[in-house]
C-alpha positions as CSV (number, residue, x, y, z in Angstrom):
1,M,-12.2,10.8,-1.8
2,T,-12.1,11.3,1.9
3,L,-9.5,9.4,3.8
4,V,-9.8,8.3,7.5
5,T,-7.0,7.2,9.4
6,R,-6.9,5.4,12.9
7,R,-4.3,4.1,15.1
8,L,-5.1,1.1,17.0
9,A,-3.2,0.1,20.4
10,S,-1.7,-3.2,19.9
11,I,1.1,-5.2,21.5
12,P,1.6,-5.2,24.5
13,A,-1.5,-3.2,25.4
14,N,-3.8,-5.7,23.4
15,L,-3.0,-9.1,22.1
16,A,-3.0,-9.2,18.3
17,S,-6.1,-10.9,18.1
18,V,-8.0,-8.3,20.2
19,T,-6.4,-5.7,17.9
20,W,-8.0,-7.6,15.0
21,L,-11.2,-7.7,16.6
22,R,-10.9,-3.9,17.1
23,V,-10.5,-3.6,13.3
24,I,-13.6,-5.8,12.8
25,H,-15.5,-3.4,15.0
26,L,-14.3,-0.3,13.3
27,V,-14.8,-1.4,9.6
28,A,-18.0,-3.3,9.9
29,P,-19.9,-2.4,12.9
30,T,-23.2,-3.9,11.7
31,N,-22.5,-5.7,8.4
32,T,-22.5,-9.3,9.8
33,A,-21.5,-10.8,6.6
34,A,-18.4,-8.4,6.4
35,Q,-17.6,-9.3,10.2
36,N,-17.9,-13.2,9.4
37,E,-15.6,-12.7,6.5
38,L,-13.0,-10.9,8.6
39,R,-13.2,-13.3,11.5
40,R,-12.2,-16.1,9.0
41,V,-8.8,-14.3,8.5
42,I,-8.2,-13.7,12.2
43,G,-5.2,-16.2,12.5
44,I,-3.3,-14.6,9.3
45,A,-4.2,-11.1,10.5
46,S,-3.0,-11.7,14.1
47,S,0.3,-13.0,12.6
48,L,0.7,-9.9,10.6
49,I,-0.1,-7.7,13.6
50,T,2.5,-9.6,15.7
51,R,5.1,-9.1,13.0
52,E,4.4,-5.4,13.3
53,A,3.6,-5.1,9.7
54,M,0.9,-2.4,10.3
55,R,3.4,-0.2,12.3
56,D,4.3,2.1,9.3
57,S,2.2,0.5,6.6
58,P,-1.7,0.8,6.9
59,I,-4.4,-1.7,6.6
60,V,-6.3,-0.2,3.6
61,V,-10.1,-0.7,3.5
62,V,-12.1,0.8,0.4
63,G,-15.7,0.5,-0.7
64,D,-18.7,2.9,-0.4
65,G,-17.7,5.8,1.8
66,P,-14.4,6.9,2.9
67,R,-11.0,5.1,2.2
68,I,-9.8,3.9,5.5
69,R,-6.1,3.5,6.6
70,L,-5.6,1.6,10.0
71,Y,-2.3,1.5,11.7
72,C,-1.1,-0.3,14.8
73,V,0.7,1.2,17.6
74,Y,3.0,-0.8,19.7
75,G,5.1,-0.9,22.6
76,E,5.1,2.1,25.1
77,E,3.2,4.2,22.7
78,A,0.4,1.5,22.9
79,I,0.4,1.4,26.7
80,E,0.5,5.2,27.1
81,G,-2.1,5.7,24.3
82,D,-1.1,9.3,23.2
83,A,-0.6,8.2,19.7
84,V,-3.8,6.1,19.6
85,N,-7.2,7.0,17.8
86,E,-9.9,4.3,18.0
87,A,-12.8,6.6,17.4
88,A,-15.8,5.1,15.3
89,I,-15.5,5.5,11.6
90,P,-18.4,7.4,10.1
91,A,-19.9,5.7,7.1
92,S,-17.4,2.9,7.0
93,P,-17.0,1.3,3.4
94,A,-17.4,-2.3,4.9
95,E,-20.9,-1.6,5.7
96,S,-21.8,-2.0,2.0
97,D,-21.4,-4.9,-0.4
98,T,-18.5,-3.4,-2.4
99,W,-15.8,-3.3,0.0
100,A,-12.4,-4.8,0.0
101,M,-9.3,-4.8,2.3
102,S,-5.6,-4.9,1.7
103,L,-3.3,-6.1,4.5
104,P,0.6,-5.1,4.8
105,C,2.8,-8.2,4.8
106,P,6.7,-8.7,5.1
107,A,8.1,-9.7,1.6
108,E,9.4,-13.2,3.0
109,D,5.8,-14.3,4.0
110,L,3.8,-12.6,1.1
111,L,3.4,-15.7,-1.0
112,W,1.9,-17.9,1.8
113,V,-0.1,-15.1,3.3
114,Q,-1.6,-14.3,-0.4
115,A,-2.4,-17.9,-0.9
116,S,-4.0,-18.5,2.5
117,L,-6.1,-15.3,2.5
118,K,-7.3,-16.4,-1.1
119,R,-8.7,-19.7,0.3
120,L,-10.5,-17.8,3.2
121,S,-11.8,-14.5,1.7
122,S,-12.6,-13.0,-1.6
123,R,-12.1,-9.5,-0.4
124,V,-9.1,-9.5,1.8
125,T,-5.8,-9.6,0.1
126,A,-2.1,-8.9,1.2
127,R,0.4,-6.6,-0.4
128,D,4.3,-6.0,0.3
129,L,4.5,-3.8,3.1
130,A,7.3,-2.0,1.6
131,E,5.0,-0.4,-1.1
132,T,5.5,3.3,-0.5
133,S,1.8,4.0,-1.6
134,P,-0.6,1.3,-0.9
135,P,-2.7,0.2,-3.9
136,E,-6.4,0.5,-3.7
137,P,-7.9,-3.0,-3.1
138,E,-10.0,-4.3,-6.0
139,R,-13.6,-3.9,-4.9
140,K,-16.1,-6.7,-5.4
141,A,-18.5,-5.3,-8.1
142,A,-22.2,-4.7,-7.0
143,S,-24.4,-7.3,-8.4
144,A,-25.6,-6.0,-11.9
145,V,-29.0,-4.6,-12.3
146,S,-31.0,-5.4,-15.4
147,I,-33.8,-3.1,-16.9
148,N,-36.3,-4.4,-19.2
149,R,-36.4,-1.5,-21.7
150,E,-39.8,-2.7,-23.1
151,S,-41.7,-2.7,-19.9
152,F,-40.1,0.4,-18.7
153,L,-41.0,2.4,-21.9
154,S,-44.5,1.0,-22.3
155,P,-47.5,3.1,-21.2
């Protein structure tokens, strides 16, 4: 499995909402449905970015293509930009229909964040940011394909 990591300039260089819009642009540059789903969770995601949840624990995106890990850079490092890498992601997993995203969240906020995300998205979930190895988010299964064997095998 290929792993791609990016570090995004956040507070104070960018507002939390601007950071989230950059996340959307990186993981779903052309998938309008994915962009819309990610925009629905902008308030929750911005809250987590403001709490600096993504400093040491990444946003994880999986699907077709590489596994993506997105961290946020804060403070002087965000302003200076030396630790920032916001380059485009080749073959982003959210460009397919099987993508999923996991957001890190402080333990004290986890229950309300998970419940709120569940109401807004079937693909974006939250996990305790203290988890040392972020789990792979459950991917939404692609729609099942049915083959008519009789028609397929007939001459």
